[in-house]
ZAVO-928463 format. One record per residue (C-alpha): residue in one letter; x, y, z. Coordinates in nm, 3 decimals. Example, Ala and Ser with C-alpha at 12.3 -4.5 7.8 and 13.67 -1.06 7.14 Angstrom:
REM ZAVO-928463
a|1.230|-0.450|0.780
s|1.367|-0.106|0.714
***
This chain:
REM ZAVO-928463
x|3.140|2.387|0.516
x|3.194|2.015|0.582
x|2.897|1.803|0.473
x|2.834|1.511|0.708
x|2.691|1.174|0.602
x|2.610|0.875|0.823
x|2.598|0.525|0.681
x|2.618|0.172|0.818
x|2.893|-0.063|0.702
x|2.634|-0.297|0.560
x|2.446|-0.036|0.356
x|2.770|0.114|0.231
x|2.909|-0.209|0.089
x|2.571|-0.336|-0.032
x|2.533|-0.025|-0.246
x|2.886|-0.016|-0.384
x|2.920|-0.392|-0.434
x|2.563|-0.463|-0.547
x|2.530|-0.731|-0.810
x|2.339|-1.043|-0.906
x|1.982|-1.125|-0.998
x|1.634|-1.088|-0.851
x|1.527|-1.422|-0.715
x|1.177|-1.466|-0.574
x|1.223|-1.834|-0.504
x|1.091|-1.959|-0.174
x|1.325|-1.896|0.120
x|1.099|-1.960|0.418
x|0.954|-1.722|0.674
x|1.192|-1.787|0.961
x|1.519|-1.707|0.788
x|1.586|-1.404|1.005
x|1.495|-1.578|1.331
x|1.694|-1.887|1.240
x|1.989|-1.669|1.140
x|1.976|-1.490|1.474
x|1.962|-1.819|1.665
x|2.258|-1.955|1.466
x|2.461|-1.640|1.537
x|2.385|-1.664|1.907
x|2.473|-2.034|1.919
x|2.810|-1.984|1.749
x|2.896|-1.672|1.950
x|2.820|-1.855|2.274
x|3.060|-2.135|2.179
x|3.364|-1.914|2.110
x|3.523|-1.904|2.455
x|3.659|-1.641|2.695
x|3.881|-1.456|2.446
x|3.586|-1.374|2.226
x|3.384|-1.052|2.231
x|3.056|-1.055|2.039
x|2.871|-0.772|1.863
x|3.162|-0.527|1.869
x|3.065|-0.171|1.773
x|3.308|-0.007|1.530
x|3.300|0.339|1.373
x|3.519|0.577|1.181
x|3.510|0.915|1.005
x|3.660|0.948|0.659
x|3.709|1.291|0.499
x|3.707|1.317|0.122
x|3.695|1.665|-0.031
x|3.430|1.858|0.165
x|3.246|1.546|0.285
x|3.284|1.371|0.620
x|3.162|1.014|0.595
x|3.073|0.857|0.929
x|3.071|0.478|0.895
x|2.949|0.252|1.174
x|2.845|-0.105|1.238
x|2.879|-0.410|1.458
x|3.098|-0.702|1.363
x|2.981|-1.041|1.487
x|3.288|-1.106|1.699
x|3.654|-1.038|1.780
x|3.910|-1.292|1.909
x|4.195|-1.140|2.107
x|4.504|-1.314|2.242
x|4.874|-1.235|2.277
x|4.959|-1.360|1.927
x|4.681|-1.220|1.708
x|4.346|-1.051|1.665
x|4.078|-1.215|1.451
x|3.769|-1.036|1.323
x|3.482|-1.279|1.261
x|3.171|-1.244|1.046
x|2.902|-1.514|1.060
x|2.665|-1.571|0.770
x|2.389|-1.831|0.768
x|2.300|-2.016|0.450
x|2.074|-2.289|0.318
x|2.336|-2.387|0.059
x|2.542|-2.705|0.074
x|2.860|-2.589|0.253
x|3.074|-2.798|0.018
x|2.956|-2.577|-0.269
x|3.052|-2.249|-0.097
x|3.388|-2.108|-0.211
x|3.610|-1.827|-0.093
x|3.515|-1.623|-0.401
x|3.143|-1.629|-0.324
x|2.953|-1.339|-0.169
x|3.177|-1.041|-0.244
x|2.951|-0.814|-0.039
x|3.011|-1.025|0.274
x|3.388|-1.004|0.226
x|3.368|-0.628|0.171
x|3.180|-0.590|0.497
x|3.439|-0.798|0.681
x|3.728|-0.596|0.532
x|3.561|-0.271|0.642
x|3.543|-0.400|0.999
x|3.904|-0.518|0.984
x|4.021|-0.177|0.859
x|3.835|0.016|1.128
x|3.962|-0.218|1.401
x|4.323|-0.189|1.281
x|4.305|0.189|1.270
x|4.144|0.218|1.613
x|4.390|-0.023|1.777
x|4.715|0.068|1.603
x|4.751|-0.264|1.416
x|4.937|-0.297|1.083
x|4.790|-0.639|1.000
x|4.494|-0.855|1.102
x|4.332|-1.197|1.046
x|3.969|-1.240|0.944
x|3.733|-1.536|0.954
x|3.433|-1.567|0.725
x|3.209|-1.830|0.879
x|2.923|-1.990|0.685
x|2.679|-2.182|0.902
x|2.380|-2.397|0.819
x|2.051|-2.278|0.964
x|1.900|-2.622|1.011
x|2.197|-2.793|1.181
x|2.531|-2.716|1.349
x|2.752|-2.749|1.040
x|2.986|-2.459|0.968
x|3.268|-2.373|0.728
x|3.535|-2.109|0.789
x|3.758|-1.922|0.544
x|4.060|-1.745|0.688
x|4.247|-1.450|0.534
x|4.526|-1.218|0.644
x|4.533|-0.851|0.552
x|4.791|-0.575|0.580
x|4.661|-0.234|0.685
x|4.799|-0.084|0.361
x|4.587|-0.324|0.154
x|4.276|-0.255|0.361
x|4.331|0.122|0.336
x|4.336|0.112|-0.044
x|4.019|-0.100|-0.049
x|3.828|0.126|0.192
x|3.931|0.445|0.011
x|3.807|0.300|-0.317
x|3.474|0.194|-0.160
x|3.427|0.532|0.011
x|3.504|0.728|-0.309
x|3.254|0.531|-0.515
x|2.985|0.568|-0.249
x|3.054|0.940|-0.220
x|3.037|0.991|-0.594
x|2.671|0.887|-0.579
x|2.608|1.077|-0.254
x|2.747|1.391|-0.417
x|2.489|1.349|-0.691
x|2.215|1.319|-0.425
x|2.356|1.615|-0.234
x|2.343|1.834|-0.546
x|1.986|1.727|-0.606
x|1.897|1.811|-0.246
x|2.060|2.154|-0.271
x|1.873|2.221|-0.595
x|1.552|2.115|-0.425
x|1.610|2.348|-0.130
x|1.693|2.642|-0.353
x|1.391|2.585|-0.577
x|1.156|2.554|-0.277
x|1.278|2.890|-0.147
x|1.160|3.051|-0.474
x|0.848|2.841|-0.522
x|0.513|3.016|-0.539
x|0.160|2.881|-0.544
x|0.107|2.775|-0.906
x|-0.216|2.972|-0.954
x|-0.278|3.346|-0.946
x|-0.525|3.313|-0.661
x|-0.643|3.056|-0.410
x|-0.994|2.919|-0.448
x|-1.238|2.973|-0.164
x|-1.126|2.745|0.122
x|-0.807|2.637|-0.055
x|-0.579|2.871|0.142
x|-0.739|2.755|0.470
x|-0.667|2.393|0.384
x|-0.308|2.471|0.283
x|-0.252|2.659|0.611
x|-0.396|2.371|0.814
x|-0.167|2.121|0.639
x|0.139|2.342|0.690
x|0.059|2.391|1.060
x|0.004|2.016|1.105
x|0.344|1.935|0.955
x|0.528|2.204|1.151
x|0.377|2.074|1.475
x|0.421|1.706|1.375
x|0.059|1.614|1.427
x|-0.237|1.463|1.238
x|-0.519|1.650|1.071
x|-0.856|1.530|0.942
x|-0.955|1.754|0.655
x|-1.305|1.743|0.507
x|-1.270|1.965|0.205
x|-1.553|1.988|-0.047
x|-1.506|1.892|-0.410
x|-1.379|2.176|-0.622
x|-1.152|2.363|-0.383
x|-0.842|2.192|-0.526
x|-0.757|1.960|-0.236
x|-0.466|1.787|-0.407
x|-0.254|2.096|-0.472
x|-0.366|2.245|-0.138
x|-0.209|1.949|0.046
x|0.092|1.895|-0.180
x|0.210|2.258|-0.196
x|0.247|2.317|0.182
x|0.405|1.972|0.219
x|0.670|2.061|-0.039
x|0.732|2.396|0.132
x|0.778|2.209|0.462
x|1.053|1.979|0.331
x|1.373|2.032|0.532
x|1.216|2.288|0.763
x|1.202|2.015|1.026
x|1.301|1.652|1.028
x|1.069|1.573|0.736
x|1.261|1.473|0.424
x|1.008|1.282|0.217
x|0.643|1.295|0.114
x|0.441|0.974|0.084
x|0.126|1.039|-0.115
x|-0.104|0.740|-0.053
x|-0.397|0.670|-0.282
x|-0.659|0.401|-0.341
x|-0.708|0.435|-0.715
x|-0.504|0.483|-1.032
x|-0.696|0.795|-1.127
x|-0.607|0.973|-0.801
x|-0.241|0.884|-0.855
x|-0.264|1.063|-1.188
x|-0.418|1.372|-1.024
x|-0.127|1.381|-0.777
x|0.123|1.344|-1.063
x|-0.042|1.634|-1.244
x|-0.007|1.853|-0.935
x|0.364|1.775|-0.900
x|0.407|1.825|-1.275
x|0.255|2.173|-1.238
x|0.497|2.260|-0.955
x|0.791|2.127|-1.158
x|0.685|2.342|-1.453
x|0.692|2.635|-1.209
x|1.054|2.568|-1.117
x|1.045|2.301|-0.845
x|1.347|2.068|-0.851
x|1.215|1.750|-0.696
x|1.224|1.377|-0.756
x|0.883|1.208|-0.766
x|0.837|0.831|-0.810
x|0.506|0.655|-0.874
x|0.486|0.289|-0.775
x|0.263|0.082|-1.004
x|0.145|-0.267|-0.904
x|0.371|-0.549|-1.022
x|0.102|-0.726|-1.225
x|0.027|-0.404|-1.416
x|0.382|-0.296|-1.493
x|0.558|-0.632|-1.547
x|0.705|-0.664|-1.900
x|0.657|-1.041|-1.909
x|0.339|-1.236|-1.985
x|0.383|-1.433|-1.661
x|0.521|-1.272|-1.346
x|0.801|-1.508|-1.238
x|1.082|-1.310|-1.077
x|1.368|-1.550|-1.142
x|1.662|-1.514|-1.377
x|1.574|-1.835|-1.562
x|1.236|-1.691|-1.664
x|1.290|-1.315|-1.687
x|1.576|-1.127|-1.857
x|1.490|-0.820|-1.649
x|1.549|-1.018|-1.327
x|1.869|-1.181|-1.457
x|2.161|-0.959|-1.351
x|1.923|-0.689|-1.223
x|2.159|-0.566|-0.950
x|2.454|-0.556|-1.189
x|2.273|-0.283|-1.384
x|2.070|-0.112|-1.113
x|2.323|0.155|-1.006
x|2.368|0.282|-1.358
x|1.992|0.289|-1.409
x|1.934|0.487|-1.086
x|2.206|0.740|-1.169
x|2.074|0.783|-1.522
x|1.711|0.845|-1.432
x|1.794|1.074|-1.138
x|2.022|1.280|-1.361
x|1.758|1.331|-1.628
x|1.407|1.306|-1.481
x|1.206|1.470|-1.207
x|0.860|1.317|-1.240
x|0.910|0.941|-1.271
x|0.565|0.809|-1.352
x|0.484|0.467|-1.498
x|0.572|0.570|-1.854
x|0.913|0.712|-1.758
x|1.000|0.418|-1.532
x|0.916|0.174|-1.809
x|1.132|0.372|-2.054
x|1.443|0.362|-1.832
x|1.373|0.005|-1.719
x|1.384|-0.109|-2.081
x|1.691|0.103|-2.151
x|1.887|-0.059|-1.866
x|1.705|-0.396|-1.880
x|1.563|-0.368|-1.530
x|1.246|-0.507|-1.373
x|1.021|-0.195|-1.375
x|0.847|-0.282|-1.050
x|1.163|-0.343|-0.848
x|1.322|-0.042|-1.019
x|1.042|0.183|-0.890
x|1.079|0.045|-0.537
x|1.456|0.100|-0.541
x|1.415|0.450|-0.687
x|1.175|0.535|-0.404
x|1.467|0.507|-0.161
x|1.624|0.815|-0.322
x|1.311|1.012|-0.419
x|1.166|1.313|-0.240
x|0.811|1.200|-0.310
x|0.661|0.853|-0.340
x|0.311|0.814|-0.486
x|0.173|0.468|-0.411
x|-0.121|0.261|-0.294
x|-0.224|0.252|0.073
x|-0.100|-0.104|0.110
x|0.270|-0.016|0.079
x|0.238|0.167|0.409
x|-0.045|-0.004|0.599
x|-0.070|-0.367|0.488
x|0.138|-0.600|0.712
x|0.155|-0.853|0.425
x|0.278|-0.602|0.165
x|0.446|-0.302|0.324
x|0.810|-0.281|0.234
x|1.086|-0.332|0.488
x|1.330|-0.147|0.265
x|1.121|0.168|0.319
x|1.108|0.134|0.697
x|1.388|0.381|0.761
x|1.222|0.672|0.587
x|0.878|0.637|0.746
x|1.013|0.830|1.042
x|1.104|1.127|0.821
x|0.795|1.119|0.598
x|0.489|1.337|0.563
x|0.186|1.118|0.492
x|-0.077|1.259|0.259
x|-0.370|1.013|0.255
x|-0.594|1.097|-0.038
x|-0.963|0.994|-0.040
x|-0.907|0.887|0.319
x|-1.264|0.755|0.349
x|-1.148|0.455|0.143
x|-0.889|0.361|0.406
x|-1.160|0.249|0.650
x|-1.266|-0.069|0.467
x|-0.932|-0.117|0.292
x|-0.745|-0.127|0.623
x|-0.993|-0.372|0.775
x|-0.933|-0.611|0.488
x|-0.555|-0.564|0.509
x|-0.572|-0.666|0.874
x|-0.802|-0.965|0.819
x|-0.722|-1.315|0.694
x|-0.927|-1.602|0.555
x|-0.867|-1.975|0.530
x|-1.059|-2.213|0.300
x|-1.092|-2.584|0.366
x|-1.081|-2.669|-0.005
x|-0.725|-2.538|-0.039
x|-0.596|-2.786|0.218
x|-0.813|-3.072|0.095
x|-0.681|-3.029|-0.259
x|-0.316|-2.997|-0.162
x|-0.336|-3.296|0.074
x|-0.462|-3.504|-0.218
x|-0.180|-3.377|-0.440
x|0.091|-3.463|-0.187
x|-0.054|-3.793|-0.058
x|0.169|-4.018|-0.265
x|0.477|-3.793|-0.237
x|0.517|-3.718|0.134
x|0.299|-3.895|0.391
x|0.407|-3.681|0.688
x|0.316|-3.358|0.506
x|-0.005|-3.518|0.381
x|-0.119|-3.597|0.736
x|-0.048|-3.244|0.860
x|-0.233|-3.083|0.570
x|-0.520|-3.327|0.615
x|-0.537|-3.232|0.984
x|-0.621|-2.872|0.883
x|-0.894|-2.994|0.648
x|-1.032|-3.233|0.913
x|-1.040|-2.962|1.181
x|-1.245|-2.735|0.958
x|-1.465|-3.027|0.855
x|-1.565|-3.081|1.220
x|-1.748|-2.747|1.218
x|-1.946|-2.858|0.915
x|-2.044|-3.186|1.085
x|-2.113|-3.049|1.431
x|-2.302|-2.733|1.336
x|-2.556|-2.853|1.085
x|-2.828|-2.605|1.177
x|-2.648|-2.292|1.061
x|-2.420|-2.193|0.773
x|-2.258|-1.901|0.955
x|-2.145|-1.848|1.310
x|-1.916|-1.619|1.508
x|-1.654|-1.665|1.781
x|-1.516|-1.393|2.004
x|-1.184|-1.576|2.030
x|-0.949|-1.706|1.765
x|-0.978|-2.083|1.700
x|-0.695|-2.245|1.904
x|-0.727|-2.597|1.764
x|-0.717|-2.477|1.404
x|-0.418|-2.255|1.478
x|-0.235|-2.547|1.641
x|-0.271|-2.783|1.343
x|-0.214|-2.497|1.098
x|0.119|-2.407|1.262
x|0.236|-2.766|1.217
x|0.116|-2.775|0.856
x|0.281|-2.444|0.766
x|0.610|-2.554|0.923
x|0.594|-2.884|0.731
x|0.514|-2.697|0.406
x|0.811|-2.468|0.461
x|1.053|-2.756|0.508
x|0.910|-2.936|0.202
x|0.939|-2.623|-0.014
x|1.301|-2.572|0.091
x|1.378|-2.929|-0.011
x|1.170|-2.913|-0.330
x|1.215|-2.575|-0.503
x|1.007|-2.692|-0.802
x|0.821|-2.991|-0.939
x|0.494|-3.176|-0.875
x|0.253|-3.012|-0.625
x|0.496|-2.720|-0.566
x|0.248|-2.447|-0.663
x|-0.037|-2.598|-0.461
x|0.178|-2.631|-0.150
x|0.305|-2.276|-0.197
x|-0.053|-2.149|-0.211
x|-0.147|-2.336|0.107
x|0.170|-2.217|0.278
x|0.107|-1.847|0.211
x|-0.263|-1.876|0.303
x|-0.161|-2.037|0.632
x|0.114|-1.782|0.693
x|-0.127|-1.489|0.645
x|-0.378|-1.650|0.881
x|-0.116|-1.714|1.150
x|0.024|-1.362|1.113
x|-0.316|-1.210|1.186
x|-0.376|-1.464|1.465
x|-0.073|-1.321|1.647
x|-0.227|-0.971|1.661
x|-0.584|-1.094|1.721
x|-0.748|-0.899|2.005
x|-1.087|-0.765|2.111
x|-1.114|-0.573|1.784
x|-1.146|-0.905|1.597
x|-1.409|-1.174|1.550
x|-1.375|-1.522|1.404
x|-1.641|-1.580|1.138
x|-1.701|-1.930|1.003
x|-1.903|-1.971|0.682
x|-2.025|-2.304|0.544
x|-2.145|-2.336|0.186
x|-2.203|-2.686|0.044
x|-1.868|-2.866|0.095
x|-1.669|-2.547|0.158
x|-1.579|-2.412|0.501
x|-1.420|-2.067|0.527
x|-1.275|-1.922|0.846
x|-1.207|-1.550|0.861
x|-1.022|-1.363|1.132
x|-1.216|-1.045|1.065
x|-1.089|-0.709|1.182
x|-1.390|-0.509|1.301
x|-1.198|-0.195|1.388
x|-0.859|-0.105|1.237
x|-0.829|0.232|1.412
x|-0.554|0.124|1.655
x|-0.341|-0.017|1.373
x|-0.385|0.301|1.167
x|-0.293|0.512|1.468
x|0.017|0.302|1.530
x|0.131|0.321|1.167
x|0.075|0.695|1.128
x|0.252|0.766|1.458
x|0.575|0.652|1.289
x|0.555|0.939|1.039
x|0.636|1.304|1.105
x|0.283|1.418|1.025
x|-0.032|1.275|0.866
x|-0.299|1.447|0.659
x|-0.626|1.255|0.610
x|-0.824|1.436|0.344
x|-1.139|1.377|0.142
x|-1.449|1.559|0.024
x|-1.661|1.314|0.220
x|-1.513|1.280|0.568
x|-1.863|1.330|0.703
x|-1.964|1.289|0.976
x|-1.619|1.388|1.091
x|-1.655|1.224|1.434
x|-1.715|0.886|1.272
x|-1.403|0.911|1.056
x|-1.187|1.034|1.343
x|-1.300|0.727|1.540
x|-1.245|0.464|1.270
x|-0.920|0.617|1.138
x|-0.745|0.625|1.474
x|-0.796|0.988|1.567
x|-0.705|1.127|1.907
x|-0.827|1.429|2.103
x|-0.521|1.639|2.024
x|-0.546|1.585|1.646
x|-0.652|1.876|1.429
x|-0.957|1.880|1.210
x|-1.090|2.121|0.949
x|-1.412|2.127|0.747
x|-1.436|2.338|0.433
x|-1.766|2.376|0.251
x|-1.809|2.390|-0.122
x|-1.674|2.700|-0.301
x|-1.945|2.672|-0.566
x|-2.268|2.871|-0.583
x|-2.598|2.710|-0.491
x|-2.739|2.797|-0.832
x|-2.479|2.577|-1.007
x|-2.667|2.263|-0.900
x|-3.034|2.174|-0.884
x|-3.119|1.886|-0.651
x|-3.431|1.675|-0.678
x|-3.552|1.378|-0.473
x|-3.798|1.103|-0.562
x|-3.988|0.924|-0.284
x|-3.950|0.560|-0.391
x|-3.850|0.291|-0.141
x|-3.541|0.100|-0.253
x|-3.519|-0.110|0.063
x|-3.437|-0.470|-0.015
x|-3.786|-0.597|0.057
x|-3.933|-0.331|-0.176
x|-3.688|-0.368|-0.464
x|-3.909|-0.576|-0.691
x|-4.190|-0.320|-0.667
x|-3.946|-0.031|-0.722
x|-3.803|-0.146|-1.057
x|-4.071|-0.004|-1.287
x|-4.116|0.327|-1.096
x|-3.740|0.389|-1.106
x|-3.724|0.314|-1.479
x|-4.009|0.561|-1.535
x|-3.840|0.821|-1.311
x|-3.521|0.799|-1.517
x|-3.725|0.851|-1.833
x|-3.920|1.140|-1.685
x|-3.617|1.331|-1.551
x|-3.332|1.252|-1.789
x|-3.507|1.216|-2.127
x|-3.627|1.576|-2.110
x|-3.267|1.701|-2.108
x|-2.983|1.699|-2.360
x|-2.630|1.602|-2.257
x|-2.439|1.337|-2.064
x|-2.575|1.170|-1.752
x|-2.465|0.910|-1.495
x|-2.707|0.702|-1.291
x|-2.567|0.505|-0.994
x|-2.716|0.192|-0.836
x|-2.628|0.015|-0.508
x|-2.547|-0.316|-0.686
x|-2.499|-0.472|-1.030
x|-2.800|-0.692|-0.968
x|-3.031|-0.396|-0.902
x|-2.882|-0.205|-1.195
x|-2.950|-0.496|-1.431
x|-3.311|-0.534|-1.320
x|-3.389|-0.165|-1.365
x|-3.200|-0.139|-1.694
x|-3.399|-0.432|-1.833
x|-3.723|-0.249|-1.753
x|-3.588|0.087|-1.874
x|-3.429|-0.027|-2.202
x|-3.752|-0.009|-2.403
x|-3.784|0.360|-2.305
x|-3.434|0.426|-2.434
x|-3.517|0.264|-2.768
x|-3.847|0.451|-2.801
x|-3.687|0.790|-2.727
x|-3.357|0.725|-2.914
x|-3.145|0.755|-2.601
x|-2.784|0.636|-2.615
x|-2.695|0.416|-2.314
x|-2.390|0.245|-2.165
x|-2.364|0.003|-1.872
x|-2.064|-0.047|-1.645
x|-1.946|-0.409|-1.648
x|-1.848|-0.599|-1.329
x|-1.491|-0.645|-1.454
x|-1.326|-0.388|-1.682
x|-0.969|-0.344|-1.803
x|-0.803|-0.002|-1.784
x|-0.859|0.039|-2.157
x|-1.229|-0.042|-2.119
x|-1.255|0.210|-1.835
x|-1.096|0.479|-2.052
x|-1.335|0.399|-2.338
x|-1.628|0.422|-2.095
x|-1.523|0.773|-1.988
x|-1.447|0.879|-2.348
x|-1.817|0.837|-2.428
x|-1.892|1.150|-2.222
x|-1.864|1.385|-2.519
x|-1.896|1.758|-2.431
x|-2.030|1.838|-2.779
x|-2.315|1.588|-2.767
x|-2.637|1.697|-2.937
x|-2.862|1.426|-2.798
x|-2.898|1.242|-2.466
x|-2.652|0.985|-2.330
x|-2.709|0.795|-2.004
x|-2.446|0.571|-1.844
x|-2.541|0.327|-1.569
x|-2.283|0.255|-1.298
x|-2.245|0.120|-0.945
x|-2.216|0.319|-0.621
x|-1.873|0.272|-0.465
x|-1.737|0.148|-0.797
x|-1.463|0.275|-1.027
x|-1.674|0.556|-1.176
x|-1.833|0.686|-0.857
x|-1.522|0.866|-0.730
x|-1.194|1.003|-0.856
x|-1.316|1.076|-1.210
x|-1.321|1.434|-1.338
x|-1.587|1.504|-1.603
x|-1.579|1.882|-1.622
x|-1.805|2.115|-1.815
x|-2.055|1.954|-2.051
x|-1.895|1.611|-2.018
x|-2.141|1.553|-1.733
x|-2.473|1.739|-1.700
x|-2.659|1.533|-1.444
x|-2.632|1.250|-1.191
x|-2.891|1.011|-1.053
x|-2.838|0.814|-0.733
x|-3.065|0.520|-0.664
x|-3.075|0.422|-0.296
x|-2.870|0.539|0.000
x|-2.570|0.317|-0.067
x|-2.599|0.097|0.242
x|-2.381|-0.215|0.221
x|-2.569|-0.541|0.170
x|-2.682|-0.699|0.498
x|-2.430|-0.962|0.599
x|-2.310|-1.148|0.904
x|-1.980|-0.961|0.905
x|-2.150|-0.619|0.888
x|-2.389|-0.723|1.164
x|-2.101|-0.837|1.383
x|-1.932|-0.503|1.314
x|-2.255|-0.328|1.415
x|-2.257|-0.514|1.748
x|-1.888|-0.438|1.804
x|-1.936|-0.063|1.773
x|-2.260|-0.076|1.971
x|-2.062|-0.219|2.261
x|-1.813|0.066|2.223
x|-2.091|0.316|2.291
x|-2.145|0.413|1.927
x|-2.452|0.374|1.708
x|-2.358|0.037|1.564
x|-2.601|0.041|1.270
x|-2.478|0.384|1.160
x|-2.112|0.281|1.188
x|-2.159|-0.046|0.998
x|-2.416|0.058|0.740
x|-2.542|0.418|0.727
x|-2.218|0.618|0.728
x|-2.034|0.395|0.476
x|-2.342|0.402|0.252
x|-2.401|0.775|0.261
x|-2.032|0.829|0.197
x|-2.077|0.650|-0.137
x|-2.372|0.879|-0.213
x|-2.164|1.190|-0.146
x|-1.882|1.059|-0.361
x|-2.108|0.977|-0.655
x|-2.290|1.310|-0.640
x|-1.955|1.486|-0.618
x|-1.882|1.385|-0.980
x|-2.119|1.656|-1.103
x|-1.983|2.000|-1.010
x|-1.605|2.006|-1.054
x|-1.534|2.372|-1.140
x|-1.679|2.723|-1.115
x|-1.823|2.686|-1.465
x|-2.002|2.351|-1.415
x|-2.378|2.333|-1.384
x|-2.617|2.039|-1.364
x|-2.880|1.855|-1.166
x|-2.880|1.572|-0.913
x|-3.164|1.324|-0.867
x|-3.183|1.131|-0.538
x|-3.417|0.832|-0.545
x|-3.512|0.681|-0.208
x|-3.776|0.754|0.054
x|-3.505|0.774|0.323
x|-3.375|1.102|0.180
x|-3.692|1.253|0.325
x|-3.594|1.138|0.679
x|-3.403|1.401|0.883
x|-3.130|1.148|0.977
x|-3.033|1.081|0.615
x|-3.099|1.433|0.491
x|-2.855|1.575|0.747
x|-2.583|1.344|0.616
x|-2.605|1.509|0.273
x|-2.379|1.805|0.188
x|-2.546|2.135|0.293
x|-2.604|2.244|-0.067
x|-2.805|1.925|-0.136
x|-3.032|1.935|0.169
x|-3.292|2.177|0.032
x|-3.385|1.946|-0.253
x|-3.713|1.966|-0.443
x|-3.954|1.677|-0.454
x|-3.997|1.526|-0.801
***
């Protein structure tokens, strides 16, 4: 059977002819728009015998493959004497420095168009023009060549064969995947209680190309229950790829373990994990230029071989494997992972690669429409997405950079100073308050910022390095982010101005990111939002962009009630009562935890509160020979691992670790068996009172919701559920949970606890 492949002329030649280095030097934000305008200007000037944007296509058969190649050349001249195919390329380079030998990929693209045109129109020779045009003026430079059809045929056949050699490799991998999926069985002998229901719901959601909100209690095995049906679904519809989106490193590792288990059970699949650039970079300083990094220098010359090698030999390409092959082929590991993702069946990555308008990758845009989205710990996406869709501007950045540039470029200095002066007016005019809110975006600031950003861009293009370059670059990107959000600013936003001493900060704050989440997920085949704490479900459906026709499923814990004992202590931890609560809480920790042997975790709503209580409690620990450990505000990955290693299952005495609600140890960690015997939760996790949270409260109140619950209560109680969920992780785990706050005795808060916690005993 003939295997059909569709590829654009551009992608075909870019893959076959790829070469050169990674270069992250500044290029400006309007390159694409300026390029389009330059194309349109030149095309409009060509005269009556010129046809622009000519669609060309051809089918080439090689062995049992039919390669369909298509594209649009920029223009075709036709007259009685000759036909000329034209390709226009814009450049910032000095045209005098551009030679005929430059840009082999451009010439390959032009030759492909020339070949297709000759074949379609019965020509045995043709003329081509490669036109280089300046973006900032009307200068242009043209190279002319003449080709015989015979010469073009040999070139195209060579290009097509090389492209197909790689596509054959991908085709074999795809066939192996399909065959292995047909034989794949659930990797455990039985499903846990609720696990089969979740797997069925995910499978149905994908088949019907919908969204599902899945609240599935800790312990049912959510990760494998979402991954397994997604894998089974591959190629049953238009879905071809799985994007597993996470918020934390530890949940990435859980996903990797699930795919590893399926691979060990015979699944032939290619899984790529994307690790943040700053974590995976081989260099001490992340400068992606060939002059500074040997892994950037000549990257594209070596990339094809690296991709072929790793795809031939690996299935699960986690950080360790990517680093191994990156070093072998001298490739930037971060860019290597992004390029590998184009050919993988599964991509495991952070939320931001899909949702963040500042980060999400254009190179992945094509496969969003064929992807299944699995959004792990989806409760985290609420605040993360709001921050992704917000932008802040600080006066000090523009004050500092204006001072740096003052003696170098007066015009730029004045435009940067105008941004500083505009923000300074708020400080001078509004002396009675340090914070205030606007419904609308600030038009005057946006006006002067647009001029400053444009001036910065032109300066950076003229000055690729040197004095004040880094400061201007910082101001430029801060301004760009602000203007980008200003363009999408609507009634879901507020402008919040904060004044502290000499600093003025303006934030375009997204109050509600639900519409943006809905828009992004609508581009995928299907979306699965899942978490143990999507409760109350109505709240999460609202803030995550749910619609009436979406599915939802709620699965209670599979564990027995007698595996966990829940106690509550009636101590007020409200902010105004905190000082009086410190000693009672310290005594409660001593009373409850010192009477037990094993490993315990006590969570606090803030570092400040934790420190105050620990200071009062520490003497009890010394008196009773209790081993303690305190989470630090900033911890490296190694320090985090050492923290968790202290939870020794063979401990003979008592060990108590103190950590923060909503922090790195309150979700995603798996301390099974006797590694964790009890958990204490101080407070109800409500976010600290702030202007932004209060504005959010008012926003949702106007939408007909309970604004205080949406802004404070639900996010807080979600942290409580997550922290308490660290305790019982398997059918064998047992332990106790201590809830300390008088609000747990109120029906409103009690009902937001998991059902198995609600019948707690008073301590």
